[in-house]
N, C-alpha and C positions, 0 to 999 in steps of 0.2 A: 550353387553359391549359398552360403549360410545367411540367413536374415539376422540382423543385428538385434542385440538385446538391450533394451532401455531400462536401466535401474533407476528407480525415482530416489531423488535426494531426500534426506530427513528433513522435516519441517524445522524452520528456524524457530528460536525461542530466545526470551530475555530481552526483546526489544521494546520500545515505547510506542504507545498509540500516537496517532496523528495529533499534533499540537492543536488545541482548540483556539478560538478567536480571542477569548479572555485572556488566555495565556500569552498569546502573541502581543496584545496590546499592553500587557504588563512588562513583558521582558524587552520588547523592541527598543524603547527609549533608553533602557539601561544598557543594552547593547551598544547603542550609539555613543553613549556617555562614556563608556569604558575606553573608547579610542584605541582598542588592542594594546593597552597597557595596565598592569595590575599595581595600582597605587593604594586604593582604599578597598575595604572589605567587600563592597558591592562589586568592584571591579573582578575581584578573584572570583566571585560566585557566578558572575556572568561569563567569564573566560573558561571556567572549568566546565560549565554546562555545554559549551561548543566543543570542548576537548572530549568530554565524555557525556554524551546526551542521556544515558540510561540513569538519571538521578531523580529520585522522587523529591528531595529537598536537601538544601546545603545551607550551612551556618559557617561564617567566617568571622574571627575576631582575633584581636591582637594579644600578645601575651602580656601585656600590661594591665589586661583586665583580670587576670587571675588574682586569687587571694594572695598567693606569693608570685610577684609579677616576674615574668621571664621576658625581659626587653629583647627586641630584634628577632622575634619569632610570630609567625602567622599561623595560627591553629584553624584547621579546616575540618569541619565535621560533616560527613556525607552519609545520607541514607539512600541507597540504591533503589531502584524500582523493584528489583528482584532480590529477596532476602534482606538481612539487616545490616550486613556489613561487606565492605569491599574486600577483595582478595589482596594479598601482598603485591602481586604482579600488577594489578590494576592501580594501586597506590603509587608504585613506583613509576608507572606510565604517566599518571598525572602529574607527579612532581617533575619528572623530566620533561614534559611537554609545557610546563610552566616557565622553564629557564629562559625562554625568549620574551616574556612578558613581565617578569618580576623584578623588584629592585634587587640588585645582587647582594647586598648587605644582609637581607632578610633570609632567615631559615624557615622553611615550610615545613609544618608537622601535620600530617593527616591522621586523625583519630576516628575511632569507631564511635557511633552514637549509642546513648543508652535509649532503649525503646521500651516504652510503656504501651502494652496493649490494652485496649478499652473493649469490653464485651457489654452487650445489651441483654438484660433479663426482662422479657416484656410478655405479658398476656394481654392479647388484643380481644376485646368483646365486640361481636358484630351482631346485626339484625338479619337473620336468615330470610326475612320476608322481603328484603331489599336487594337481594343478590342471588344468583344462581351458583356462586362459588361454595366450595365446601371449606372446611377448616384449612386444609393444606394449601388451597389456593389463596386464602386470605393471608396466611402466614408468608406465603411466597411474595405477596405484594408488599408486606411489611420489609421483608428482606430486601426487595429491590429498591424500595424507597430509601432505606438506610444505607444502601450501597451506594446510591447516588450522592447522599450527604457525605459519606466516607471519602468519596473522591472529589469533594469540593475543597476549595482554597482554605476553608476554615479549620479543617483538621489535617491529620498526618503531616503537621508542621512542627519545626523547632519552635518553642514558645507559643504553640497553638493551644486550643483547648476544645473539648467535647462539651458542649452545654447541654444540659439535662433538658431545660424547657424546649430547645429545638428538637431534641429526640423524641420527646413526648409528642410535639406537634407533628413531627414527621410520621410517627405510627398512627395518630389520629387521621391524617390526610392521605394515608396510603390507599384507602378504599372508602368509597362513600357509604358503605354498609357498616363500617366500624363506628360504634357508639361511644366507646371509652377504652382506656388501657390502664394497665397497672405495670409501670416500667421502672426500672432501676439501672444503674450502672455499676460495673465491677472492674477492677484492674487486674492485669496479669503480667507477670514477668517470667520469661523463659530463661531459667538458670541452667547453664551447662555443667554438668556433673564431671568431675575429674575422676574418671573410672580407674579403679584399683590403685588409688593414691589417697592416702590420709590427708584430709584437707579441712579447712573451714570456709564458710560461705557468709558473705554479706549481700543482702537482697534489698535494694532500695526502690521504694515506689515514688519517691519525691512529692508525695501527696499524704496527708495525714489519713490515718486508718481509723474507721470507726470502732469504738470498744463498746461491745454489748455484753452485759453481765449475765445474759442468758444462753447466748449461743456464739459458737465460734465465727469470727470474721476473717480468718486467715486460714487457708487450707491448700494442700498440694496434691499433685498427681502422684501415681506410685513409683516406687524405686525399691531395689534390693541392696542390701549392704552386708559387710562382714561384721558379725557380732561374735566376739571372743575368737577372732581370727578365722571364723567360719562362715560360708554363705549358706544358710539353711534353706534357701529357695522362698522364703516368706516375702511376700510384697508389702511393704510398709508405706505409710503415709504420715503427714504431720499436719497439725492445726493448732490454734492457740487455745489456751484455757481460760480465756477472758480476763486474766489477771497479768498478762505481760510475758507468759512463758510459752514455748512451744513444746508439745509433747508428740511422740512418735507412737503410732499404733498399727495394728493390722486387724483384719475382719476374719473371724472364725468361720466355721462351717455353716453356722446359723446366720452369718452375715452381720454378727453382733461385733461391736468395738472392743478390742482388748489392748489396753495401754501397755506398752513395753518401756518407755523412757519418758519420765515426767520432766527432764531437764535436757531436752534434745536441743532447745535454743530459746532465744528471746526475742520479743517483739516490742519495739517502741512505737507505740500508736501515734503519738504526736508527730514525730519525725517520719514515720512510714518506713521504718528499718527493721529488717529481720537478720539476727546473727545466729548462725548454726555451726557448731563444732569448735566454737573458740575455747571452750573449757576442755572438751575432748573431741579431738578432730575425728571425723567420720570418714570411713572408705566405703565408697558406693561401687557396686559392680554392674548394676543394670538399671535401666528405666523403662517404664511402661510407654513412654513417648519415645519416638525415634530420635536419633542423632544425640542421645544422652541428655536429653532436655527434661527438667523437672519444671512442670508448670505451676507456678505458685500465684494463687488468686487471693484478692483481698477486697473488702467492701470499703469504699472511700467515706470519710468522714462527711465531706460536703458533696452536694449534688453534682457540681461540675468538676471535671478533671482536667488539670491545667498542666502544661509541660513547660519546664524552665528552658533556658536557651539551647543547651546541648542535649536536651532530652527530646526525642521525636515521639509523637503519638501515633499509634497504629490502630484505626478504628476497626476491629477484626469482627465482621459480621459473620463470617463463616463458623466461628466457635461461639457465637451468641446463642442464647436459649430464647427462642422466639415460638410461642404457641398462640393459637387463637381459639376462642369458645364462643358458642352461641350465648348471647346476652339474655339471661332469663329474667332480669330485673326491668326491663323496659315495659312499658304499659302494653297490655294485650298478650303478653307472652304467657 
């Protein structure tokens, strides 16, 4: 008789962690208040979380709140726990599941959120006489502390904010050996390139961008494009010229910058808005970041980064630049 063979199933993924006590205390009264009917915006948010629990945050508003009002519509903006947008299948499932709760005359519109990624650029200085940890271990402590802050209720929310003073304090409190830190915040938008298609792009940070007369404050990851109808295989980048223009460049064999197009786009520092290809549409054929993503980073004008109602903040520690150095300026060093 043959012995049976047991094949292990693949590990599940995409689910949410066990809900913590503070979250239960916040949501339980709202769940009871909804009485299983969708009348006000908070009712929709509560019921949708029951229908589809894998939600990082949700924002619901009526069409009458738009600049051009759309009466009779309820707009629902959802940021899932995995990724930045819901699939069309999931959106249809949520809409169909709401039929038994909503007021029949209202039209439900589920829209994708605008996500602004916030990254930390930090140098933490520490007293090596107060710890056995090396530089890497101190940096790991800082990342762990900031990750806990990123998962708190004050960030990764629609209408939320990343407070500079809180971040600086978190870095200082990450380890008792840390003496001081030099920290700043930067913004990142992940623009999806329409490959092999002539297109123009508008990239909005929803926060003012710092204008520095000496160095660029806006810069991108790499991409390839058609120039004169041909892909020459060169990886290009763009950044601002400090005067409100975006120029495209590449790096030569000596890693020196060679400017290829001084009028690649424009940047409105006050509005935090970039326009690319509006004069001459660009055809991109490849990107250095996977999934046809061009990462566009910008230095904010203000220390705090704040999200408006339909904009979700993602405090991205994984792509932050965090290093630690021995503090040579303390007494006795």
